[in-house]
DRENKETOR-957057 format. One record per residue: residue number from 1; residue in one letter; x, y, z of N, C-alpha, C in turn. Coordinates in steps of 0.001 Angstrom, whole numbers, plus 500000, padded with zeros to 6 digits. Example, Ala and Ser with C-alpha at 12.3 -4.5 7.8 and 13.67 -1.06 7.14 Angstrom:
> 1	a	513190	494310	507800	512300	495500	507800	513200	496700	507800
> 2	s	512850	497750	507080	513670	498940	507140	512900	500030	507870
END
This chain:
> 1	m	644296	401856	801007	645632	401926	801165	645923	402802	802293
> 2	r	646801	402691	803294	647116	403414	804275	648130	404686	803748
> 3	s	648032	405670	804351	649091	406674	803981	650297	406421	804711
> 4	v	651543	407201	804159	652743	407023	804535	652764	407641	806051
> 5	w	652011	408740	806259	651937	409258	807548	651346	408231	808674
> 6	t	650422	407401	808331	649831	406549	809264	650819	405540	809505
> 7	d	651455	405005	808347	652478	403941	808631	653690	404305	809681
> 8	r	654019	405725	809469	655131	406237	810333	654620	406370	811764
> 9	r	653376	406909	811846	652987	406998	813243	652963	405608	813998
> 10	g	652528	404463	813233	652389	403091	813840	654013	402749	814263
> 11	e	654998	403277	813732	656366	402873	814164	656857	403685	815228
> 12	m	656157	404739	815750	656708	405737	816696	656428	405097	818074
> 13	g	657635	405257	818924	657493	404804	820404	657425	405656	821265
> 14	f	657768	405469	822720	657632	406535	823689	658868	407406	823727
> 15	s	658460	408652	823888	659721	409681	824112	660344	409567	825322
> 16	l	661629	410049	825515	662454	410053	826723	661464	410658	827885
> 17	v	661024	411833	827543	660298	412428	828629	659129	411516	829297
> 18	e	658338	410813	828172	657214	410073	828697	657777	408828	829510
> 19	m	658827	408333	829041	659551	407231	829893	659863	407735	831309
> 20	l	660413	408977	831371	660972	409344	832574	659683	409593	833579
> 21	i	658613	410191	832984	657378	410294	833898	656860	409153	834497
> 22	v	656877	408083	833524	656327	406596	834009	657200	406255	835010
> 23	v	658574	406350	834918	659482	405858	835854	659255	406518	837345
> 24	a	659107	408048	837011	658842	408750	838407	657593	408322	839088
> 25	i	656543	408088	838383	655272	407581	838865	655335	406234	839685
> 26	i	656211	405424	838998	656333	404073	839758	657262	404250	840933
> 27	v	658175	405149	840835	658984	405323	842201	658167	405920	843387
> 28	i	657358	406828	842940	656700	407582	843975	655468	406474	844534
> 29	m	654910	405736	843745	654051	404621	844174	654744	403677	845152
> 30	a	656076	403237	844667	656634	402415	845590	657159	402950	846802
> 31	a	657545	404122	846791	657913	404964	848238	656631	404968	849156
> 32	v	655302	405124	848547	654218	405241	849501	653776	403731	850010
> 33	a	653986	402951	849151	653523	401416	849337	654550	400729	850325
> 34	l	655775	400827	850110	656637	399857	850927	656462	400056	852405
> 35	p	656373	401173	852925	656270	401308	854434	655017	400561	854900
> 36	n	653884	400721	854123	652763	399815	854389	652973	398300	854274
> 37	i	653645	398102	853232	653816	396498	853165	654820	395996	854363
> 38	g	655847	396777	854594	656511	396495	855767	655788	396336	857089
> 39	w	654872	397268	857299	654030	397321	858655	653004	395947	858548
> 40	y	652552	395689	857319	651688	394591	857246	652539	393325	857339
> 41	v	653627	393119	856916	654462	391984	857167	654655	391619	858702
> 42	r	655047	392851	859253	655426	392658	860914	654204	392335	861622
> 43	n	652897	392986	861123	651737	392760	861894	651234	391201	861699
> 44	y	651485	390763	860483	651128	389468	860179	652011	388476	861018
> 45	k	653347	388862	860998	654443	387943	861899	654005	387870	863297
> 46	i	653578	389079	864132	653402	388916	865313	651980	388206	865660
> 47	n	651168	388473	864632	649839	387785	864838	649956	386220	864736
> 48	g	650703	385834	863885	651031	384428	863666	651768	383820	864842
> 49	a	652660	384553	865461	653322	384216	866668	652464	384163	867825
> 50	a	651411	384975	867908	650586	384756	868840	649686	383599	868800
> 51	r	649418	383282	867666	648379	382091	867449	649168	380823	867819
> 52	e	650529	380678	867419	651351	379553	867706	651457	379458	869075
> 53	v	651581	380393	869931	652027	380277	871332	650680	379855	871878
> 54	a	649423	380446	871553	648412	380064	872004	647999	378689	871746
> 55	g	648380	378160	870566	648241	376800	870086	648964	375905	870922
> 56	e	650219	376195	871533	651034	375439	872389	650465	375292	873560
> 57	l	649796	376537	874237	649228	376401	875473	647978	375616	875416
> 58	q	647187	375549	874388	646130	374782	874218	646466	373256	874126
> 59	a	647536	373058	873413	648051	371722	873340	648370	371104	874569
> 60	a	649076	372019	875470	649489	371610	876868	648246	371129	877741
> 61	r	647182	372103	877466	646076	371872	878325	645427	370602	877832
> 62	n	645203	370446	876574	644581	369207	875980	645252	367853	876262
> 63	k	646623	368015	876423	647417	366723	876858	647212	366479	878311
> 64	a	646998	367523	879160	646674	367187	880563	645400	366351	880658
> 65	v	644430	366982	879975	643032	366283	879897	642997	364910	879443
> 66	m	643664	364666	878192	643635	363436	877554	644345	362212	878223
> 67	t	645493	362716	878886	646379	361811	879630	645871	361568	881066
> 68	n	644883	362492	881546	644427	362300	882838	645604	362438	883763
> 69	t	646335	363442	883691	647612	363606	884476	647498	363608	885960
> 70	n	648318	363132	886490	648555	363368	888075	649294	364655	888415
> 71	n	650475	364738	887765	651382	365870	888226	651122	367236	887470
> 72	g	650441	367014	886331	650147	368117	885454	650953	368338	884302
> 73	v	650587	369181	883413	651396	369446	882029	651741	370929	882189
> 74	s	653073	371214	882351	653551	372586	882467	653837	373328	881000
> 75	f	653322	374553	880800	653707	375336	879828	654778	376304	880291
> 76	v	655953	376251	879563	657095	376981	880090	657641	377940	878967
> 77	v	657753	379241	879341	658612	380324	878500	659953	380118	879014
> 78	v	660708	379419	877950	662212	379218	878500	662795	380411	878582
> 79	d	662943	381495	877559	663587	382457	877609	662872	383547	876717
> 80	g	663595	384553	876273	662819	385585	875577	662326	385167	874319
> 81	d	662592	384057	873695	662026	383732	872305	661876	382213	872133
> 82	n	661918	381517	873177	661747	379977	873214	660577	379421	874118
> 83	y	659814	378500	873807	658907	378002	874713	658477	376485	874320
> 84	r	657919	375930	875207	657424	374460	875149	656589	373989	876257
> 85	f	656086	372782	876123	655447	372272	877482	656115	370848	878008
> 86	a	655807	370567	879188	656297	369306	879744	655402	368571	880482
> 87	q	655289	367297	880154	654398	366451	880816	655141	365702	881960
> 88	e	654687	366217	883055	655432	365801	884289	655263	364307	884786
> 89	d	654313	363835	884352	653997	362340	884757	655138	361382	884008
> 90	l	655634	361892	882923	656391	360920	882189	657872	360935	882753
> 91	t	658803	360017	882217	660192	359993	882530	660863	361147	882065
> 92	a	662116	361546	882339	662777	362683	882057	663035	362673	880465
> 93	a	663417	361570	879856	663465	361535	878423	662260	361884	877518
> 94	e	661156	361771	878033	659924	361715	877466	659155	363080	877721
> 95	q	659549	363896	878880	658756	364898	879250	658515	366130	878324
> 96	l	659551	366547	877715	659674	367662	877020	658996	367632	875548
> 97	s	658068	368680	875138	657562	368761	873773	658807	369404	873017
> 98	t	658530	369488	871628	659461	370121	870729	659708	371595	871158
> 99	l	661101	371976	871284	661173	373383	871609	660785	374300	870425
> 100	r	660118	375261	870655	659659	376269	869627	660157	377775	869784
> 101	m	660389	378207	868804	661072	379605	868625	660209	380518	868023
> 102	l	660020	381718	868616	659362	382870	868089	659946	383316	866690
> 103	p	659100	384007	865686	659858	384562	864509	660773	385585	864971
> 104	q	661755	385826	864092	662867	386727	864274	662115	388147	864414
> 105	g	662665	388906	865638	662116	390151	865872	660808	390275	866868
> 106	v	660396	389013	867176	659284	388959	868047	659910	388275	869444
> 107	f	659379	388908	870523	660029	388356	871841	658811	388358	872990
> 108	f	659073	387462	873779	658230	387628	875021	658433	388934	875939
> 109	q	657525	389583	876487	657769	390566	877409	657743	389939	878839
> 110	v	658636	390522	879742	658671	390118	881006	657273	390432	881747
> 111	g	656651	389387	882337	655449	389494	882829	655275	390489	884254
> 112	g	654264	390848	884551	654123	391790	885893	653407	391145	886835
> 113	g	653085	391651	888017	652300	391294	889025	653043	390303	890024
> 114	a	652610	390095	891266	653147	389623	892271	653434	388100	891944
> 115	t	652793	387524	891150	652792	386154	890755	653322	385721	889389
> 116	a	654271	386693	888779	654908	386340	887644	655644	385337	887670
> 117	t	655625	384406	886578	656332	383106	886389	656749	382734	885011
> 118	p	657620	381798	884971	657886	381331	883621	657087	380108	883238
> 119	t	656283	379569	884112	655457	378355	883729	654182	378340	884501
> 120	i	653232	377811	883845	651922	377483	884406	651598	376001	884249
> 121	r	650796	375503	885189	650558	373990	885088	649034	373620	884917
> 122	f	648856	372967	883667	647400	372610	883439	647124	371241	884211
> 123	t	645903	371059	884811	645525	370087	885407	644711	368975	884615
> 124	r	644279	367893	885183	643599	366961	884506	642236	367344	884092
> 125	l	641627	368478	884662	640395	368912	884616	640278	370042	883462
> 126	g	641588	370489	883094	641650	371519	882049	641938	372947	882521
> 127	s	641973	373017	883981	642093	374333	884557	643467	374378	884688
> 128	f	644077	375572	885168	645550	375692	885586	645790	376233	886835
> 129	c	647047	375961	887362	647478	376672	888523	648728	377331	888157
> 130	n	649089	378296	889080	650274	379130	888934	651416	378712	890051
> 131	p	652612	378094	889587	653571	377780	890666	654042	378873	891522
> 132	a	654010	380026	890858	654516	381173	891440	653649	381630	892739
> 133	g	652271	381160	892773	651257	381420	893711	651441	380759	895070
> 134	g	652111	379594	894881	652441	378732	896028	651222	377994	896518
> 135	g	651545	376824	897317	650530	375911	897861	650015	375031	896742
> 136	a	649651	373827	897222	649200	372660	896369	648100	372968	895513
> 137	p	648202	372497	894218	648965	371440	893755	650367	372111	893004
> 138	c	650528	373448	893321	651482	374086	892717	652629	374594	893624
> 139	a	653082	373736	894332	654112	374240	895423	655482	374486	894750
> 140	a	655753	373901	893679	657069	374264	892988	656768	374109	891547
> 141	a	657568	375005	890811	657516	375078	889270	658267	373847	888785
> 142	f	657965	373405	887440	658871	372429	886755	660224	372854	886896
> 143	p	661116	372012	887346	662528	372591	887359	663139	373264	886233
> 144	g	663661	374461	886421	664138	375220	885280	665346	374545	884601
> 145	a	666179	373639	885382	667153	373103	884737	666994	371827	883878
> 146	s	665649	371593	883840	665116	370481	883007	664420	370950	881740
> 147	w	664271	372390	881695	663634	372837	880573	664389	372588	879164
> 148	c	665726	372701	879237	666380	372446	877945	667690	371535	878418
> 149	a	667962	370602	877392	669229	369704	877648	669973	369880	876240
> 150	a	671155	369331	876299	671917	369209	875028	671247	368379	873985
> 151	p	671069	368810	872520	671880	369887	872041	671083	371322	872109
> 152	e	670119	371409	872867	669385	372648	872886	669758	373619	873863
> 153	a	670635	373213	874742	671222	374220	875656	671484	375587	875198
> 154	a	672232	375630	874134	672641	377098	873695	671566	377902	873105
> 155	q	670492	377227	872499	669378	378014	871905	668517	378410	873082
> 156	c	668493	377712	874138	667617	377952	875225	668141	379264	876154
> 157	t	669325	379594	875957	670016	380684	876694	670285	381787	875843
> 158	s	669691	381985	874609	670042	382820	873615	669431	384351	874046
> 159	d	668474	384411	874740	667897	385723	874942	667052	385772	876319
> 160	g	667592	386207	877304	666874	386539	878512	666401	385153	879316
> 161	p	667379	384156	879439	666844	383018	880157	666733	383266	881853
> 162	g	665737	382432	882347	665455	382672	883618	664527	383688	884110
> 163	l	664049	384513	883319	662930	385561	883632	661547	385057	883765
> 164	n	660680	385758	884417	659287	385412	884478	658455	386131	883401
> 165	y	658322	385400	882465	657515	386038	880970	655977	385971	881205
> 166	m	655392	385236	882210	654124	385091	882304	653586	386055	883514
> 167	g	652618	386792	883269	652315	387626	884381	650857	387726	884822
> 168	t	650588	388329	885959	649129	388373	886367	648387	389131	885427
> 169	d	647153	388717	885187	646169	389260	884306	645271	390270	885080
> 170	g	645686	391499	884833	644852	392701	885597	643559	392803	885330
> 171	a	642955	392183	883966	641702	392385	883717	640902	391207	884137
> 172	v	641359	390002	884274	640662	388864	884829	641250	388234	886077
> 173	p	640715	388441	887157	641208	387961	888346	641426	386356	888354
> 174	g	642737	385997	888707	643115	384700	888710	643593	384222	887477
> 175	g	643605	384986	886249	644097	384665	885058	645535	385178	884935
> 176	v	646186	384470	883840	647489	384778	883510	647710	385295	882093
> 177	v	648594	386181	881848	648801	386557	880405	650369	386548	879924
> 178	v	650322	386265	878698	651638	386255	878104	651660	387237	876916
> 179	t	652489	388158	876966	652458	389295	875910	653754	389241	875002
> 180	l	653496	389170	873730	654556	389255	872730	654708	390679	872217
> 181	i	655874	390995	871832	656085	392449	871159	657097	392095	869979
> 182	e	656708	392871	868952	657555	393090	867750	658386	394356	867905
> 183	r	659695	394063	868011	660557	395094	868331	660734	396331	867481
> 184	f	660721	396113	866290	660752	397240	865317	659750	398070	865152
> 185	t	658419	397635	865539	657246	398401	865480	656611	398842	866793
> 186	g	657122	398041	867837	656293	398055	869041	655044	397460	869084
> 187	l	654609	396814	868151	653321	396002	868211	653164	395066	869210
> 188	t	652217	394899	869773	652127	393699	870928	650829	392926	870807
> 189	r	650998	391819	871211	649748	390853	871239	649846	390323	872482
> 190	t	648518	389914	873153	648345	389349	874454	647707	387939	874269
> 191	i	648312	386803	874917	647644	385775	875072	647099	385596	876548
> 192	r	645612	385408	876789	645240	385284	878009	644794	383729	878078
> 193	v	645082	383431	879650	644648	382098	879900	643726	382259	881220
> 194	a	642388	382096	881032	641458	382453	882034	641616	381359	883189
> 195	p	640944	381710	884271	641159	380714	885508	640722	379382	885168
> 196	g	639615	379266	884339	639360	377867	883991	640204	377215	882913
> 197	g	641137	377896	882305	642094	377262	881458	641956	377595	879949
> 198	r	640837	378420	879769	640694	378800	878357	641499	379712	877878
> 199	v	642003	379413	876552	643111	380316	875899	642710	381272	874933
> 200	l	642919	382538	875151	642361	383536	874235	643578	384490	873543
> 201	v	643491	384696	872349	644501	385519	871811	643755	387027	871586
> 202	q	644368	388104	872171	643789	389295	872060	644773	390326	871760
> 203	p	644462	391458	871022	645328	392755	870801	645541	393351	872230
> 204	s	646738	393781	872233	647209	394341	873724	646885	396054	873387
END
């Protein structure tokens, strides 16, 4: 038979001091963990955005090869947070792919170099040319007025329309880079398009 003392001890709970200590420990752990969680989420966001942009570049290249295009397939950075590609062989109503938007807080950086451009054109061989460089087959870029039409026009002019977001690749002669930035953290990611058309995502 258990003693009265044993029974009473079994009914005892936590004291107020013990509860306050536990709450304080939880608060301290949350204060330490939350900034790291926020950084991880933003890092995950910009990495995902870079993969999506690279995927659209690769889709434009694949489309150019599979359709044996004559005029090319242009990847277009419409403004600071919108992009798509255009099949230039098709009629105006069929040319444009789905307009895609970067995640909130992630934007394209304006490109650098003498041949900065809003668009590059993939050829039937899978390579690309830069309309800003001049000369055939890139004498002119895909018309800016055709990048967006109603009902997308308002979205396409939301942040920095008409700027050259694709720049010269200083590390790879003849290449082009697209750089994304997460504004809250300053994290950047670079998508490189090699002269042969290969698309690579790299930390910046």
